[in-house]
Structures are given as structure tokens and as C-alpha cells.
DOMAR-915799 format. One line per field, with one value per residue: x negated, y negated, z negated of N, C-alpha, C in turn; residue number from 1; chain. Coordinates in steps of 0.2 Angstrom, whole numbers. Layout:
BEGIN
n_x X,...
n_y Y,...
n_z Z,...
ca_x X,...
ca_y Y,...
ca_z Z,...
c_x X,...
c_y Y,...
c_z Z,...
nr NUM,...
kette A,...
//
This chain:
BEGIN
n_x -100,-93,-98,-92,-95,-97,-90,-96,-91,-96,-93,-93,-106,-113,-108,-113,-127,-128,-125,-135,-146,-142,-143,-157,-162,-158,-165,-178,-179,-176,-187,-196,-192,-193,-202,-204,-201,-190,-182,-180,-172,-161,-156,-154,-144,-134,-130,-126,-116,-106,-104,-98,-86,-80,-77,-67
n_y 84,84,79,74,78,66,63,55,46,44,30,24,26,19,6,3,3,-8,-18,-17,-20,-33,-40,-38,-46,-59,-60,-59,-71,-80,-79,-85,-98,-102,-104,-93,-76,-73,-84,-82,-70,-75,-85,-77,-68,-77,-82,-70,-65,-76,-74,-61,-64,-74,-66,-58
n_z -63,-47,-31,-17,0,12,28,42,55,72,76,64,59,70,67,54,57,66,57,48,57,60,48,46,56,52,40,44,51,41,33,40,39,25,10,1,-3,-11,-9,5,5,-2,7,18,13,10,23,29,21,23,37,37,29,38,48,43
ca_x -96,-94,-99,-89,-99,-93,-92,-97,-89,-101,-92,-95,-114,-115,-106,-118,-133,-127,-125,-142,-150,-141,-146,-164,-164,-157,-170,-184,-178,-176,-194,-200,-190,-193,-209,-205,-197,-184,-178,-178,-167,-155,-153,-151,-138,-129,-128,-123,-109,-102,-102,-93,-80,-77,-74,-61
ca_y 80,86,74,76,75,61,64,49,46,40,23,21,25,13,-1,2,2,-15,-22,-17,-24,-40,-42,-38,-52,-64,-60,-61,-78,-84,-78,-90,-105,-103,-103,-88,-70,-74,-89,-79,-66,-79,-88,-71,-66,-82,-82,-63,-65,-80,-71,-56,-68,-77,-60,-55
ca_z -58,-40,-26,-10,6,17,35,45,63,76,76,57,60,74,64,49,61,68,51,46,62,60,42,47,60,47,35,47,52,34,30,44,37,18,7,-4,-1,-15,-5,11,3,-4,13,22,10,10,29,30,17,27,43,35,27,43,52,40
c_x -98,-94,-97,-94,-95,-95,-91,-95,-95,-100,-94,-103,-116,-114,-111,-125,-133,-128,-132,-147,-149,-144,-154,-166,-163,-162,-177,-184,-179,-183,-198,-198,-191,-201,-209,-200,-190,-179,-175,-172,-160,-152,-150,-144,-132,-126,-124,-116,-104,-100,-97,-86,-76,-74,-68,-55
c_y 82,79,77,73,71,62,57,50,42,32,20,21,20,6,-2,0,-5,-19,-23,-21,-31,-43,-43,-44,-58,-65,-62,-69,-83,-84,-84,-97,-106,-101,-97,-82,-71,-79,-86,-75,-70,-82,-82,-69,-70,-82,-76,-63,-70,-77,-65,-59,-71,-72,-57,-58
c_z -51,-36,-20,-5,10,24,39,53,66,76,69,57,64,71,58,52,63,63,48,50,61,53,42,51,56,43,38,49,46,32,34,41,29,16,2,-1,-5,-11,1,10,2,2,17,19,11,18,31,27,21,33,42,33,33,48,50,42
nr 1,2,3,4,5,6,7,8,9,10,11,12,13,14,15,16,17,18,19,20,21,22,23,24,25,26,27,28,29,30,31,32,33,34,35,36,37,38,39,40,41,42,43,44,45,46,47,48,49,50,51,52,53,54,55,56
kette A,A,A,A,A,A,A,A,A,A,A,A,A,A,A,A,A,A,A,A,A,A,A,A,A,A,A,A,A,A,A,A,A,A,A,A,A,A,A,A,A,A,A,A,A,A,A,A,A,A,A,A,A,A,A,A
//
């Protein structure tokens, strides 16, 4: 099976970087507000998914 190399534009790289930094900030805040890492990830996932849905 051949895998094609994908060319990423600077805009795509920037958008991905911004998404990662946003999720990191959400997770860091969730860690402060919850008593377990699992709950922190659940909270960060929930908030991130709602933000993505509302942007569409």
C-alpha cells in the first residue's frame, strides 16, 4: 500500500498549531478544576468539541 505524502500549507500548519495550543490551555485549566486526570480530559474534550461545533 502506497501512502501519499501530504503537503501542508503554512495556513494549515498554523491552524493545527492553534488548535493544539487551545486544547492544551483547556486541559491545563481542567486539571486545576478536577481531582483526576481522566476527568480533566473528559472536561477538556467536552469544552473543545462544543467550541468546534459552535464555530461550524
